[in-house]
Residue, then its C-alpha position, 0 to 999 in steps of 0.5 A: m650314088d654312081k657306080i665306082k669305075y676303075e681304070f688302069p694307071d697310065g703306062t700299065k705294061q701288058l704281057k701277051i701269052k699264047p696257049i701251050i696246048n689248044g682244045v683240051k677235051g673235058r668239062w673240069i680241067k686243071c693243071f698241076p705243076n710239081v717239084l719234078g718240074e712237070v705239069l700234070i693235067v686232070a680232065d673229067n677224072k682222068v690224069f694226063d701228062i703235058d703231051l695229053n697221054e693218059i696216066k692210068f692208076p690201078p684200083i686201090s685196095n678197098g675197090k673205091n673209085i677215086k674222084i680225082g681232084i688234085v694230082q701231085r708228085a714227090l721228088n722220089g717219083d711217087y704220085i699223090v692223088a687227092e679227092i677234094r671232098n670227104n665224108g670224114i671217114v674214108p681216105n681221100c689221099f692215095i699214094f702210088d709209086k713212080n711205076r703207078t703201083f698202089k702204096a698207101m691211102f689216108r685222110i687229109g680232110d674235107a674241102v681241099e683247096k690246095l695241095l703241094v708236096d715239097k722236096d722233103y715229101n711234106i704234103w701241105v694242104g690248105y682248105f676252103d671255107e666248107g672245110v675251115f668252118g665245117h665239122d672235119q677236125l682236120s680241115t678246121n686247122g686251115l693249113n696242115c702238113f702231113d708226111q708221106n704216111g699220112k701222119l699230121i706233123a704240123n698245123y697252123w690254125g689259131n696263130k696269134d698273128a693271123q688265123l688261117q681261114d680259106v687258104y687259096n694259095i700255097n707255094i714253095s720256094d727253092e730253099g723249102a720255105v712255104y708261102i700261103f695267102t689266106d683270104t681272111c687276113d689278107k696277108i702273105v704268110e711264110v712258114r720256114n722251119r715250121n716257124f710262122a711269120i707274116v711277111e707282107d701285109k699290103s695285099p690286094a683287096g681281093s685274094p690273088n688266085v696264084l702267088m709266086i715268090t722270087d728272092k726279090y718280088y711277090l707276084k700276085l696273079g688275078t684277084g680270086y672271086r672277091k669283089g673290091d678294088p684288087y689294087q688297094t693297099l691298107e695304110d693306117g686302116v684306110y685303103t689307098s688305091l694304086n690304080l685310080k687315076t685320081g689317086e684318091t683315098y677311100t675306104s674299101p667300097n661296098s660291093e653294091l657300088l662296084d661296076e660288075n663288068d668293069y671289075e672283070i678286067y681286074k681278074t686279068c692283072i698281076t701285081i708285082i711288089d718289091r720285097n724290100s721297098r714294098e712298091p707295087q707295079l702292075v701288068q695286064v695279061l692278054d691272050e694270043n688275040a690281044a684280048t684280056m685273059p681272065m686268070k681264074y683257078g690257076e695252079v702254081y709251083k715255084d715260078k710257074a703257073y698254069y691256067v685253063v681258059n676256054n679249054n686252052i692251057y696257058e703257062i705264065t712264068a715269073s721271068q715272063i712277068l718280070n721281063a714285061l716290066n724290065l725288072p731284074 
């Protein structure tokens, strides 16, 4: 059987973006926007501000060197520094005040995928599969909420509507609602006032790398690493393609039938779904040279996302995406 070939729909809009920082040095670089409106950069176990000035932290009380994987800030100015992997015994979340004086440390579990801090200083943590399916009891919850002292105040594993496995996205709205996308159930989940609800269940067949939420739209950036047509919706148990020119309906294809090179272009796209009508639209992202830009390993807070591609840092905002489609 021939490989399945994907093409963008006629008239697909494009969004061209330029890097906000060029040539950041380091092998492992990630950007973390936060509740203060800042973006902090982690590169080779060091933390930098947006001007690439290094932010140094003092030794913690047990003398252990921190393997910095994530850095966030609370509304009071505290820094929350987290390690991604953990042995189940020692702390892997460290709190420093706004003057970078060490305050506290505690465990938040193994295999931390995402960590965001809301305006009330709740620390929301989602885990990847080595944690969810591992032996760390914290990580097997799927999604946890800790207070600033490390007390577990809520978890959401085993909900009757959708078990939260492999939480690849966490975002927080202006009013404090938490939105996640979980790879297992392919649904957008809203946690509002500790109540859990599925709010969108026509998600792409590949988990979006970043999820933005506005009052009118769900914006799904990239497709994660899963193979599959990222612009299918599930209708009555059958995947209906949104992007094949033929518009044919078919069940989700076996990964062996996919054209690997062709699939790569879909990591460059954004799906915008109207929250009322559920109608989807597409935008393809291009870099400053008009080449398709793969959006992998992005980080988001509210309406801003950051990606590192070839050591350059790109910012993508919800307003940029909506303007590309002339949407309000």
